[in-house]
N, CA and C of each residue as an Amber inpcrd file, in Angstrom:
protein
   663
   0.5110000 -13.6850000 -14.8530000   1.4840000 -13.3270000 -13.0740000
   1.7550000 -14.5360000 -12.4730000   2.8190000 -14.7790000 -11.8350000
   2.9900000 -16.1090000 -11.1160000   2.0530000 -16.2480000  -9.5720000
   1.6940000 -16.7780000  -9.3880000   1.4050000 -16.8610000  -7.7750000
   2.1420000 -16.3270000  -6.9080000   3.8690000 -16.2290000  -7.1150000
   4.0860000 -16.2190000  -5.9200000   4.5340000 -14.5080000  -6.0960000
   4.1270000 -13.7930000  -7.0760000   3.6900000 -12.0840000  -6.8930000
   2.8260000 -12.1630000  -6.1740000   1.5950000 -12.5670000  -5.8170000
   1.0430000 -12.4800000  -5.3990000   0.9700000 -12.4920000  -4.1460000
   1.5580000 -13.5450000  -4.0240000   1.4440000 -13.9280000  -2.6050000
   2.8060000 -13.2740000  -2.0540000   3.6140000 -12.6280000  -1.9870000
   4.7960000 -11.5320000  -2.0650000   4.3040000 -10.0920000  -2.1770000
   3.5150000 -10.0260000  -2.6320000   2.9120000  -8.5100000  -2.5640000
   1.3260000  -8.2330000  -1.5720000   1.1650000  -9.7840000  -1.4440000
   0.0970000 -10.4060000   0.7220000   0.8310000 -10.0530000   1.5230000
   2.0260000 -10.3860000   1.3630000   3.4230000 -10.2190000   2.6510000
   3.7870000  -9.0850000   2.9590000   4.3680000  -8.0730000   1.8030000
   4.5560000  -6.7200000   1.5150000   3.2920000  -6.1060000   2.3690000
   2.3580000  -6.2160000   1.6710000   1.3110000  -5.4520000   2.4070000
   1.2450000  -5.5340000   4.6720000   1.8630000  -7.0850000   5.2140000
   1.4430000  -7.4770000   6.2260000   2.2990000  -6.6720000   6.3110000
   3.8400000  -7.3400000   6.2040000   4.0370000  -6.5240000   7.1230000
   4.7790000  -5.3160000   7.0690000   4.0450000  -4.3860000   6.2590000
   4.0340000  -2.7720000   5.4440000   3.3540000  -2.7160000   7.6500000
   2.3730000  -3.6990000   7.6950000   2.0600000  -2.3090000   8.6050000
   2.2050000  -2.2250000   9.4240000   3.9100000  -1.8810000  10.0190000
   4.8600000  -0.8090000  10.2720000   4.6750000   0.5610000  10.4060000
   4.4710000   0.5870000   8.9880000   3.7970000   1.4110000   8.4040000
   2.4860000   2.1540000   8.7850000   1.2160000   1.3890000   7.9730000
   0.5710000   1.7000000   8.2570000   0.2020000   2.5190000   9.4840000
   0.7030000   1.8370000  10.7440000   0.0060000   2.0560000  11.7940000
   0.3100000   4.0250000  12.2560000   1.7220000   3.8680000  11.4830000
   1.4490000   5.7180000  11.5310000   0.8140000   6.3850000  10.7160000
   0.7420000   5.9560000   9.1830000  -0.4580000   6.3750000   7.9860000
  -1.3280000   6.8990000   8.1020000  -2.1690000   5.1910000   8.1280000
  -3.2320000   6.1560000   8.7670000  -4.0880000   5.5570000  10.2360000
  -3.4560000   5.2330000  10.4240000  -3.7440000   4.7840000  12.4570000
  -4.5680000   5.9990000  13.0110000  -4.4230000   7.4980000  13.0670000
  -5.1020000   8.4080000  13.5610000  -7.3480000   8.1440000  12.5380000
  -6.5360000   7.6030000  11.4560000  -8.1550000   7.6310000  10.6750000
  -8.5060000   7.0390000  11.4430000  -8.1700000   5.1430000  11.0100000
  -9.0920000   4.5340000  12.1020000  -8.8060000   4.7410000  13.2930000
  -8.4170000   5.4400000  14.2090000  -9.2330000   5.1230000  15.2080000
  -9.6860000   6.5230000  16.0970000  -9.7760000   7.6780000  15.4350000
 -11.3430000   7.8060000  15.1270000 -12.5420000   7.3910000  14.0500000
 -12.4910000   6.4910000  13.5420000 -13.4280000   5.8990000  13.1540000
 -13.5290000   4.6030000  14.0340000 -12.8430000   4.1790000  15.1670000
 -12.9880000   3.5020000  16.4980000 -14.4990000   3.8970000  17.0610000
 -13.3790000   5.0200000  17.1840000 -14.0810000   5.3670000  18.9930000
 -15.3640000   6.5650000  18.4350000 -14.6600000   7.4350000  17.4930000
 -16.3140000   8.1910000  16.6690000 -17.5200000   7.5800000  16.6610000
 -17.8120000   5.9350000  16.4140000 -19.0910000   5.5170000  16.3480000
 -19.6100000   4.7390000  17.1940000 -20.8970000   4.4580000  17.4170000
 -21.3910000   3.3760000  18.9570000 -20.3900000   1.7280000  18.3570000
 -21.2040000   1.5900000  18.6740000 -19.9610000   0.1230000  19.6250000
 -20.7280000  -0.7030000  18.0060000 -21.6520000  -0.9520000  18.1400000
 -22.4110000  -1.5960000  17.6140000 -22.5440000  -1.8280000  15.8690000
 -21.5520000  -0.2230000  15.6110000 -21.0910000  -0.4460000  13.7740000
 -20.0890000   0.1310000  13.7540000 -18.9700000  -0.1210000  14.6510000
 -17.4850000   0.5070000  14.9530000 -17.0480000  -1.3580000  13.6860000
 -17.5140000  -1.5310000  13.9890000 -17.1380000  -3.0160000  12.7390000
 -17.3450000  -2.9980000  11.7190000 -19.0520000  -3.2990000  11.8240000
 -18.9930000  -2.6400000   9.1730000 -18.6700000  -1.4730000   9.7950000
 -17.7070000  -0.1060000  10.2410000 -17.6820000   1.3230000   9.1720000
 -16.7560000   0.9160000   8.9880000 -15.4150000  -0.0840000  10.2270000
 -13.9730000  -0.2820000   9.8070000 -14.4620000  -1.1620000   8.5520000
 -14.6910000  -1.9710000   7.8380000 -14.9290000  -2.9660000   7.2310000
 -14.8910000  -2.2080000   6.3210000 -15.8930000  -1.2700000   6.0510000
 -16.4510000  -0.6200000   4.6340000 -15.5050000   0.4750000   4.2800000
 -14.7760000   1.1420000   5.1510000 -13.7080000   1.8390000   5.1360000
 -12.1100000   1.3310000   4.2430000 -11.7280000  -0.1220000   5.0920000
 -10.9990000  -0.7680000   4.3010000 -11.1810000  -1.2550000   3.1860000
 -12.6920000  -1.5550000   3.0220000 -12.7490000  -1.7100000   1.4230000
 -12.5170000  -1.1250000   0.9740000 -13.3000000   0.5090000   0.8160000
 -13.0590000   1.3390000   0.1180000 -11.4220000   1.9300000  -0.1670000
 -10.5900000   1.9360000   0.4490000  -9.4410000   2.1310000   0.7440000
  -8.9440000   0.6440000  -0.8400000  -8.7090000  -0.6800000  -0.3040000
  -7.8560000  -1.2620000  -1.1570000  -9.2580000  -0.9890000  -2.2580000
 -10.0550000  -0.6870000  -2.7170000 -10.8210000  -0.4330000  -3.8450000
  -9.6970000   0.1040000  -4.7490000  -9.9160000   1.1470000  -3.8980000
  -9.0970000   2.6090000  -4.7520000  -7.7200000   2.1270000  -5.2440000
  -6.9250000   1.5100000  -4.2850000  -5.3170000   0.8840000  -4.1650000
  -5.9370000   0.0230000  -5.9030000  -7.1990000  -1.1670000  -5.7240000
  -6.6960000  -1.4620000  -6.5510000  -7.0720000  -0.5300000  -8.5710000
  -8.0950000   0.5470000  -8.1230000  -7.8220000   0.4450000  -9.3500000
  -7.2010000   1.2090000  -9.4560000  -5.6580000   1.9650000  -8.8620000
  -4.6540000   2.6830000  -8.8100000  -3.4530000   1.6620000  -9.8180000
  -4.1900000   0.2660000  -9.5930000  -3.4150000  -0.4580000 -10.1690000
  -3.2400000  -1.2340000 -11.0340000  -4.6920000  -0.5660000 -11.5290000
  -5.0710000  -1.5850000 -13.1090000  -4.8640000  -0.4840000 -13.8960000
  -4.5340000   0.8980000 -13.0900000  -3.8910000   2.1570000 -14.0670000
  -2.7220000   2.4150000 -14.5790000  -1.9900000   1.6620000 -13.2620000
  -0.7810000   1.9740000 -13.9790000   0.5780000   0.6050000 -14.6480000
  -0.6750000  -0.1220000 -13.7560000   0.1240000  -2.2720000 -15.2340000
  -0.4160000  -1.4790000 -16.4700000  -1.6680000  -0.7660000 -16.6130000
  -2.2850000  -0.3530000 -18.0610000  -0.7360000   0.4800000 -19.1350000
  -0.4540000   1.8350000 -17.5480000   0.7890000   2.0860000 -17.6750000
   1.6370000   1.3790000 -17.9450000   2.4820000   0.6870000 -17.5370000
   3.3720000  -0.2560000 -17.1200000   3.1970000  -0.8070000 -19.1710000
   1.7440000  -2.1930000 -19.3260000   2.0660000  -2.7350000 -20.5030000
   2.3760000  -1.6810000 -21.6640000   1.7660000  -0.3400000 -21.4690000
   1.8640000   0.5640000 -23.2740000   3.3800000   0.8960000 -22.8350000
   3.9360000   0.5220000 -22.1730000   4.8730000   1.7080000 -22.4100000
   6.4790000   0.2290000 -22.5980000   5.7260000  -0.7920000 -22.1190000
   6.7510000  -1.5160000 -22.2840000   6.3300000  -1.8820000 -23.6230000
   5.9500000  -1.6850000 -24.4610000   5.8850000  -1.8490000 -26.3800000
   5.8000000  -1.0190000 -27.3950000   6.7410000  -0.2970000 -26.1570000
   7.2700000   0.2740000 -27.1600000   9.3930000   0.3180000 -27.1910000
   9.2240000  -0.9660000 -26.3740000   9.9720000  -1.4180000 -26.1740000
  10.7470000  -3.1830000 -26.7200000  12.1190000  -3.1940000 -27.1690000
  11.8510000  -4.4840000 -26.9210000  11.7850000  -5.4970000 -26.1490000
  10.7820000  -6.5680000 -25.6220000  10.8530000  -7.5170000 -25.0860000
  11.1070000  -7.7290000 -23.5100000  12.8100000  -8.5670000 -23.9040000
  13.9300000  -8.4590000 -22.4190000  13.8830000  -6.9610000 -22.0810000
  14.0960000  -6.3720000 -23.1450000  14.5660000  -4.7900000 -22.0930000
  13.7980000  -4.6810000 -21.3990000  12.2490000  -4.4930000 -22.5750000
  10.9460000  -3.6460000 -21.4040000  11.1240000  -4.5780000 -19.8960000
  11.5740000  -5.8330000 -20.1040000  11.1800000  -6.6210000 -18.8500000
  12.3760000  -6.2510000 -17.5860000  13.0790000  -6.2310000 -18.4680000
  13.9540000  -5.3900000 -17.2950000  14.1820000  -4.2240000 -16.9640000
  14.1900000  -3.6600000 -17.5930000  13.4960000  -1.9730000 -16.7810000
  12.7600000  -1.5810000 -16.3640000  11.3910000  -2.5500000 -16.3870000
  10.3140000  -2.8170000 -15.6750000  10.4310000  -3.5320000 -13.7670000
  11.0560000  -4.9190000 -14.5830000  11.6820000  -5.1660000 -13.0740000
  13.0010000  -4.7640000 -12.1910000  13.5830000  -3.6700000 -12.8350000
  14.8090000  -3.0190000 -12.0390000  14.2340000  -2.8520000 -11.0240000
  13.9300000  -1.0160000 -12.2210000  12.6460000  -0.1370000 -11.5670000
  12.0880000  -1.1180000 -10.1410000  10.7430000  -2.0410000 -10.1010000
  10.0610000  -2.2800000  -9.2720000  11.0710000  -3.0970000  -7.7300000
  12.3260000  -3.4800000  -8.3490000  12.9570000  -4.3730000  -7.7940000
  13.8880000  -3.0950000  -6.2050000  13.8830000  -2.0750000  -7.4880000
  15.0610000  -0.7130000  -6.4730000  13.5860000  -0.2230000  -5.6590000
  12.4190000   0.2850000  -6.3660000  11.0080000   0.3100000  -4.9270000
  11.4350000  -0.4870000  -4.1660000  11.1710000  -1.4130000  -4.1480000
  10.7740000  -2.3170000  -3.3440000  11.9270000  -2.1100000  -1.9210000
  13.5840000  -2.7880000  -2.5880000  14.2190000  -2.0160000  -1.2850000
  14.3460000  -0.9750000  -1.0440000  14.1100000   0.3270000  -1.5030000
  13.5510000   1.3120000  -0.8830000  12.5350000   1.7870000   0.5360000
  12.1250000   0.2830000   0.0360000  10.5180000   0.2570000   0.8170000
  10.7210000  -0.1680000   2.1520000  11.4640000  -1.0590000   1.6420000
  12.3130000  -1.5690000   2.9100000  12.9940000  -1.0950000   3.9720000
  13.8010000  -0.1300000   3.2470000  15.0370000   0.6360000   3.7080000
  13.8390000   1.7350000   5.1540000  12.7590000   2.0800000   4.2590000
  12.2580000   2.1970000   5.0300000  11.5760000   2.2990000   5.5740000
  11.1130000   0.8530000   6.3770000  10.4030000   0.4490000   7.0590000
  11.0540000   0.0760000   7.9290000  11.9240000   0.0250000   7.8990000
  13.5480000  -0.3950000   8.6220000  13.8150000   0.6820000   9.3200000
  13.0150000   2.0180000   9.2200000  14.0770000   3.4010000   9.7450000
  15.6370000   3.6880000   8.7080000  15.8030000   2.3680000   8.3740000
  17.2910000   3.1850000   7.5850000  17.5970000   3.7700000   6.7300000
  16.6000000   4.3390000   6.2050000  16.7260000   5.2230000   5.3670000
  15.5610000   5.6200000   4.2900000  15.2310000   6.9780000   4.4520000
  14.1000000   7.7770000   4.6590000  13.7540000   8.2420000   3.0650000
  14.8140000   7.1310000   1.7890000  14.1460000   8.5840000   0.7760000
  12.3710000   8.9900000   0.4020000  11.7810000   7.3590000   0.6720000
  10.6500000   7.3270000   0.3260000   9.9790000   9.1630000   0.7380000
   9.9480000   9.4090000   2.1890000   9.3360000   9.6640000   2.3110000
   9.5510000  11.2880000   1.5500000  10.4910000  11.9360000   0.9590000
  10.3870000  12.6320000  -0.9110000   9.3140000  12.2280000  -1.9970000
   8.9900000  10.8730000  -1.7530000   7.9130000  10.3130000  -2.7950000
   6.4700000  11.4200000  -2.5150000   6.8240000  11.1410000  -0.8270000
   4.8700000  11.0700000  -0.3210000   5.2170000  12.4640000  -0.3080000
   6.0130000  13.0000000  -0.6500000   6.1740000  14.6340000   0.2400000
   5.4280000  15.4530000  -1.1530000   5.6370000  14.5670000  -2.5090000
   5.3380000  14.8490000  -4.2710000   4.1620000  14.6260000  -4.3860000
   3.4620000  13.3140000  -3.2610000   1.6870000  13.1300000  -3.4190000
   1.2890000  14.3790000  -2.9410000   1.7510000  15.2100000  -2.4190000
   1.0530000  15.6210000  -1.5280000  -0.1480000  17.2160000  -2.1420000
   0.6290000  17.3530000  -3.8620000   0.3580000  17.8930000  -4.1880000
  -1.2410000  17.1250000  -4.5760000  -0.9610000  16.2260000  -5.2630000
  -2.2680000  15.4930000  -5.1540000  -2.9400000  15.8860000  -4.5570000
  -2.7330000  14.8450000  -2.8760000  -3.8490000  14.8080000  -2.1960000
  -4.1990000  16.3060000  -1.0430000  -4.0110000  16.8690000  -1.5070000
  -3.8440000  17.8810000  -1.4140000  -5.8670000  18.7970000  -1.9680000
  -5.6130000  18.2420000  -2.8940000  -6.8690000  18.2600000  -3.3050000
  -8.1060000  17.6810000  -3.2590000  -7.6760000  16.6800000  -2.9410000
  -8.5690000  15.0130000  -2.6810000  -9.1420000  15.0750000  -0.8020000
  -7.8440000  15.5040000   0.2760000  -8.2660000  15.9180000   1.3870000
  -9.4600000  16.4310000   1.6920000  -9.5560000  17.2370000   1.3400000
 -11.1400000  18.0440000   1.9070000 -12.7150000  17.0960000   1.3040000
 -12.5630000  16.3820000   0.3690000 -13.1810000  15.0610000   0.2000000
 -13.4560000  14.6280000   1.5510000 -12.2490000  14.1400000   2.0050000
 -12.0690000  12.9940000   3.3830000 -13.0420000  13.7190000   4.1990000
 -12.2650000  14.9240000   4.4090000 -12.4160000  15.8140000   5.5490000
 -14.6950000  15.6320000   5.6000000 -15.0150000  16.0950000   4.2510000
 -16.5080000  16.6590000   4.8760000 -17.0530000  15.2270000   5.2820000
 -16.6230000  14.0680000   5.1370000 -17.6160000  12.7490000   5.5250000
 -17.4750000  12.9340000   6.9410000 -16.2710000  13.2950000   7.5790000
 -16.5360000  13.2650000   9.5700000 -16.7500000  13.9700000  10.0820000
 -17.4820000  13.5470000  10.8230000 -18.0060000  12.2790000  11.4680000
 -18.0960000  11.0200000  10.8170000 -18.1060000   9.7650000  10.4270000
 -18.5820000   8.5880000   9.8980000 -19.0300000   8.2840000  11.2570000
 -21.1170000   8.2620000  10.3840000 -22.0780000   7.7810000  11.6280000
 -22.6120000   6.8750000  10.7530000 -21.7970000   6.1020000   9.1060000
 -22.4100000   5.3140000   9.1060000 -21.9210000   4.5210000   7.5580000
 -22.2030000   3.0370000   7.4070000 -21.2770000   2.5400000   6.4130000
 -21.1670000   3.5960000   5.2100000 -22.0200000   3.5870000   4.8680000
 -21.8600000   4.3850000   3.1920000 -20.4890000   5.7360000   3.4920000
 -20.9610000   6.0610000   4.2490000 -19.0700000   6.9270000   4.2430000
 -18.3260000   6.8930000   4.8490000 -18.0880000   5.8090000   5.9300000
 -16.9920000   4.3380000   6.6520000 -15.8150000   4.3430000   4.3950000
 -17.3970000   3.7000000   3.6350000 -16.6100000   3.4660000   2.1610000
 -16.5440000   4.3740000   1.6340000 -16.8550000   5.5770000   1.6940000
 -16.6480000   7.2580000   0.5590000 -15.5440000   7.2350000   1.4110000
 -15.1850000   7.5670000   2.7530000 -14.1680000   7.8960000   3.3010000
 -12.4350000   7.1780000   2.8590000 -13.3510000   5.9010000   2.9460000
 -12.1660000   4.6670000   1.9800000 -11.8330000   5.1940000   1.5670000
 -12.4570000   5.4430000   0.4310000 -11.6800000   4.9730000  -1.0870000
 -10.9890000   6.4170000  -1.0770000 -11.7000000   7.8290000  -0.3360000
 -10.7080000   9.0140000  -0.7820000  -9.1300000   9.2200000  -0.1270000
  -9.2240000   7.9530000   1.3540000  -8.2180000   8.1190000   1.8710000
  -7.2900000   7.0010000   1.4160000  -8.0890000   5.7810000   0.1160000
  -6.6220000   5.3020000  -0.2150000  -5.4690000   6.2410000  -1.6490000
  -5.5180000   6.8010000  -1.4520000  -4.9320000   7.8610000  -2.4040000
  -3.8000000   8.6950000  -1.1900000  -3.6900000   8.6020000   0.0100000
  -3.0950000   9.6240000   0.4630000  -1.6050000   8.2860000   0.2950000
  -0.8820000   9.7690000  -0.3350000   0.0350000   9.3580000  -0.8600000
   1.3590000   9.0710000   0.7920000   1.9080000   7.4900000   0.6490000
   1.9390000   6.7890000   1.3020000   3.4490000   5.8960000   0.0300000
   4.4750000   6.6810000   0.8980000   5.6820000   5.3940000  -0.1730000
   5.1900000   3.8950000  -0.5270000   5.2870000   3.1040000   1.5150000
   4.4710000   2.1090000   0.7120000   3.8420000   1.7270000  -0.5300000
   2.5430000   2.4330000  -0.3580000   1.6290000   2.4140000  -1.2810000
   1.4150000   2.4450000  -2.6210000   2.5640000   4.3020000  -3.2470000
   3.8530000   3.9310000  -4.5220000   4.9480000   3.0300000  -4.5400000
   5.5670000   2.6750000  -3.5790000   6.8240000   1.4010000  -3.8970000
   6.2360000   0.3480000  -4.4100000   4.6510000   0.2400000  -3.8830000
   3.7610000  -1.1350000  -4.2670000   2.5520000  -0.7230000  -5.8210000
   2.7670000   0.0460000  -6.2070000   2.2490000   0.7120000  -7.1910000
   3.2600000   0.3430000  -8.4570000   4.1430000   0.6210000  -7.8880000
   5.9270000   0.4530000  -9.0260000   5.5200000  -0.0440000  -9.2520000
   5.6290000  -0.9330000  -8.1840000   5.7770000  -2.7120000  -8.3960000
   4.8260000  -3.4970000 -10.1210000   3.6210000  -2.2740000  -9.8470000
   2.5510000  -3.1160000 -10.7950000   2.4210000  -2.3520000 -11.9920000
   3.2920000  -1.9390000 -12.7450000   4.1070000  -1.4760000 -14.1720000
   5.0930000  -3.0110000 -14.7350000   5.2090000  -3.3770000 -13.7150000
   6.2660000  -4.8350000 -14.0540000   4.9650000  -5.4280000 -14.5490000
   4.0320000  -5.5280000 -13.8480000   2.8900000  -6.8870000 -14.0620000
   2.6270000  -7.5540000 -14.9260000   2.6320000  -6.4180000 -16.2010000
   2.1570000  -7.3040000 -17.7000000   0.8140000  -6.5210000 -18.3460000
   0.3730000  -5.7250000 -17.2570000  -1.4920000  -4.8150000 -18.4940000
  -2.1780000  -5.1620000 -16.6560000  -3.5590000  -4.4110000 -17.0440000
  -4.4660000  -3.7860000 -16.4330000  -4.7230000  -4.8100000 -14.7140000
  -5.1070000  -5.8060000 -15.6500000  -5.4020000  -6.8130000 -14.8020000
  -4.6560000  -7.3920000 -13.5310000  -3.8170000  -7.6640000 -14.2580000
  -2.4850000  -7.9090000 -13.3290000  -2.3280000  -7.3290000 -12.6420000
  -1.6970000  -5.4140000 -12.6390000  -2.1270000  -4.9940000 -11.8570000
  -2.7100000  -4.3800000 -10.4250000  -4.4850000  -5.3680000 -11.5140000
  -5.1850000  -4.4770000 -10.5760000  -5.2960000  -5.3010000  -9.1420000
  -4.9370000  -6.8540000 -10.0600000  -4.4260000  -8.2690000  -9.1930000
  -3.5320000  -7.8250000  -7.5950000  -2.2880000  -7.1470000  -8.4680000
  -1.3920000  -6.9730000  -7.2670000  -1.5670000  -6.2690000  -6.1290000
  -2.4320000  -4.9820000  -6.6480000  -3.2830000  -3.9640000  -5.0650000
  -3.9170000  -4.5320000  -4.8010000  -4.7260000  -5.3220000  -5.0020000
  -4.8920000  -6.3180000  -4.7110000  -4.6150000  -7.1900000  -3.6870000
  -3.9750000  -7.9820000  -4.1410000  -3.5630000  -8.4840000  -3.1240000
  -2.6310000  -7.7270000  -1.6310000  -2.0670000  -6.4610000  -2.2580000
  -1.4970000  -5.8160000  -1.7900000  -2.2410000  -5.2090000   0.2770000
  -3.4440000  -4.7330000  -1.2940000  -4.0030000  -4.7900000   0.0850000
  -4.5170000  -5.1610000   0.7320000  -5.3320000  -6.6490000   0.4900000
  -5.8190000  -7.8140000   1.0800000  -5.0370000  -7.8810000   2.9660000
  -3.2210000  -7.8050000   2.4470000  -1.9390000  -8.0940000   3.2280000
  -2.2740000  -6.4070000   3.9930000  -2.9750000  -5.8270000   4.0590000
  -2.3120000  -4.5410000   4.8160000  -3.9100000  -4.3570000   6.1240000
  -5.2290000  -5.7310000   5.7750000  -6.3100000  -5.4190000   6.4380000
  -5.8840000  -5.8130000   7.5300000  -5.2680000  -7.4050000   8.1720000
  -5.0480000  -7.3190000   9.7550000  -4.6840000  -6.4560000  10.1490000
  -3.3790000  -5.7960000  10.0430000  -2.9790000  -4.7680000  10.3440000
  -3.8620000  -3.7630000  10.9210000  -5.0070000  -3.2110000   9.7910000
  -5.4670000  -1.9580000  10.1200000  -6.4470000  -2.4270000  11.7950000
  -7.3810000  -4.0480000  10.7870000  -8.3460000  -4.1740000  11.4670000
  -8.2020000  -4.7470000  12.8570000  -7.0350000  -4.8410000  13.2250000
  -6.6120000  -5.0560000  14.8100000  -6.6540000  -3.2070000  15.0330000
  -6.1560000  -2.7850000  14.6230000  -5.9890000  -1.5890000  14.8860000
  -7.0930000  -0.6110000  15.7690000  -8.2700000  -1.1130000  14.2200000
  -9.8390000  -0.1750000  15.3010000  -9.8110000  -1.3080000  16.4100000
  -9.1400000  -2.4560000  16.6600000  -9.6670000  -2.9260000  18.0560000
  -8.8050000  -2.4390000  19.0160000  -7.4710000  -2.3420000  18.7710000
  -6.9800000  -2.6650000  20.3180000  -5.7630000  -1.2520000  19.5810000
  -5.8110000  -0.2340000  19.1450000  -5.2680000   0.6130000  18.0600000
  -4.0600000   1.2740000  19.1490000  -4.0840000   1.4300000  20.6830000
  -2.5810000   1.8090000  20.8710000  -1.7900000   1.1310000  20.8800000
  -2.0980000  -0.4780000  21.3860000  -1.2850000  -1.2810000  21.9260000
  -0.6760000  -2.1970000  20.5920000  -1.2650000  -2.1560000  19.6120000
  -0.8270000  -2.4910000  17.9030000   0.4490000  -0.9050000  17.2790000
  -0.0150000  -0.2170000  17.9920000   0.9330000   0.8570000  17.2560000
   2.2140000   0.7540000  18.3260000   1.9770000   1.2420000  19.4320000
   3.0050000   0.0200000  20.7350000   3.8340000  -0.3590000  20.1190000
   3.6580000  -2.0700000  19.4790000   4.5940000  -2.1200000  19.1910000
   4.8450000  -2.9020000  18.2740000   4.7520000  -1.7720000  16.9430000
   4.8350000  -1.7620000  15.8330000   6.3610000  -1.1420000  15.1680000
   5.8490000  -0.0760000  16.4330000   7.3160000   1.3920000  16.4560000
   8.3660000   0.5870000  17.2210000   8.1420000  -0.7280000  17.3850000
   9.3770000  -1.3440000  18.6040000  11.2610000  -1.9690000  17.4870000
  11.8290000  -1.1410000  17.5090000  13.1300000  -1.0200000  16.3210000
  13.0270000  -3.1550000  15.8150000  12.6670000  -3.3150000  16.9110000
  13.4030000  -4.8210000  16.2490000  12.0190000  -4.7830000  14.3980000
  10.9220000  -5.2710000  15.0030000   9.8930000  -5.1540000  14.7010000
   9.7630000  -4.3970000  13.0850000  10.3430000  -3.4240000  12.8410000
  10.8120000  -2.6970000  11.4670000  11.8730000  -3.0790000  10.7540000
  12.6860000  -3.6700000  12.0200000  13.9280000  -3.6090000  11.7230000
  13.6880000  -5.6290000  10.5140000  12.8850000  -6.8260000  11.4210000
  12.4730000  -7.2520000  10.9250000  11.7580000  -7.8410000   9.1290000
  10.3930000  -6.5650000   9.2390000   9.3740000  -6.4160000   8.5740000
  10.5990000  -5.7420000   7.1890000  11.5910000  -4.6300000   7.5160000
  11.9260000  -4.0500000   6.4610000  13.1290000  -5.3520000   5.8040000
  13.7550000  -5.5710000   6.6950000  14.8810000  -6.9360000   5.7430000
  13.9990000  -7.3340000   4.9220000  13.3370000  -8.1040000   5.5230000
  11.7310000  -9.2160000   4.2850000  11.5160000  -8.4860000   3.0630000
  11.0700000  -7.2750000   3.8140000  10.7040000  -6.4080000   2.1190000
  12.1540000  -5.9120000   1.3210000  12.8970000  -5.8500000   1.6050000
  14.7350000  -5.9910000   1.0350000  14.5850000  -7.1990000   0.4140000
  14.7730000  -8.3000000   1.2530000  14.2370000  -9.2060000   0.1220000
  14.2590000  -9.6270000  -0.9750000  12.4570000  -9.0380000  -0.8120000
  11.7270000  -9.4880000  -2.0030000  12.1930000  -8.3520000  -3.4550000
  12.6210000  -7.3590000  -2.9850000  13.0320000  -6.2420000  -4.1020000
  14.4860000  -7.3420000  -4.0980000  15.6500000  -7.7270000  -3.8620000
  16.2070000  -8.2480000  -3.9750000  16.3530000  -9.1730000  -5.4650000
  15.1560000  -9.9240000  -5.0170000  14.4810000 -11.1760000  -6.0220000
  13.9960000 -10.6440000  -7.1920000  13.4600000  -9.5770000  -6.8180000
  12.8550000  -8.7560000  -8.8120000  14.7010000  -8.4580000  -9.0210000
  15.0320000  -8.0780000  -8.1300000  15.9990000  -7.8770000  -9.1060000
  16.8120000  -8.6780000  -9.7970000  16.9800000  -9.8830000  -9.1410000
  18.1320000 -11.3330000  -9.3610000  16.9220000 -11.2810000 -10.7970000
  15.4870000 -11.3670000 -10.7740000  15.2570000 -11.9180000 -11.8580000
  15.0980000 -11.4340000 -13.4980000  15.2730000 -10.1410000 -12.2770000
  15.6390000  -9.5110000 -13.7720000  17.1010000  -9.0410000 -14.7000000
  18.0150000  -9.4450000 -13.3190000  19.4870000  -9.2020000 -14.8230000
  19.7770000 -11.2410000 -14.2370000  19.2700000 -11.8480000 -13.8360000
  20.0160000 -12.8300000 -13.7660000  19.3050000 -14.7130000 -14.0020000
  17.8750000 -13.9120000 -13.4420000  16.4230000 -15.4090000 -13.5350000
  16.9240000 -15.6880000 -15.3240000
């Protein structure tokens, strides 16, 4: 996988912080304010390790799935189909982040079917009192229906295999870390900042740019 793809995935995760504040802000705030001060940062760190670990596992599964189905098509056709699919989802993600079109909210609602079965496991871990509980809660919360994560997962279908898909989602997950760690320390101020229309517009436009690059690579590159 080209290094630029891993860098792009990291940047998409970083810019996606405008969405993470809405999707994960509540649970991160609960972790921050529910734990004793000396345990707050270790628990937050453990939660994010579990969350990114789930992203990485999902990326490996989707990468393997994409590799399998690409073998059913001629190589050039498979590459075009996969890159087009991933690029289109990134464009949708950018529109979603910017608040210009909420088509991905329907994808999140569809994922709610799976989440209703998983969510009780996470609820049983609250309130979080230990690092181990934080790690398990993050591993569960990594499967939360999220248009941003789903779009990145679709990207992994074109990564080339399980290892590449895992690497792409790991880079994406690491990109989300700064926002969620900061949210645990300064939740109110950060959430106010990421709700600014200008911030959302810039983040969305940049993600759309990544999607257009994939579409360019598919058809003209």
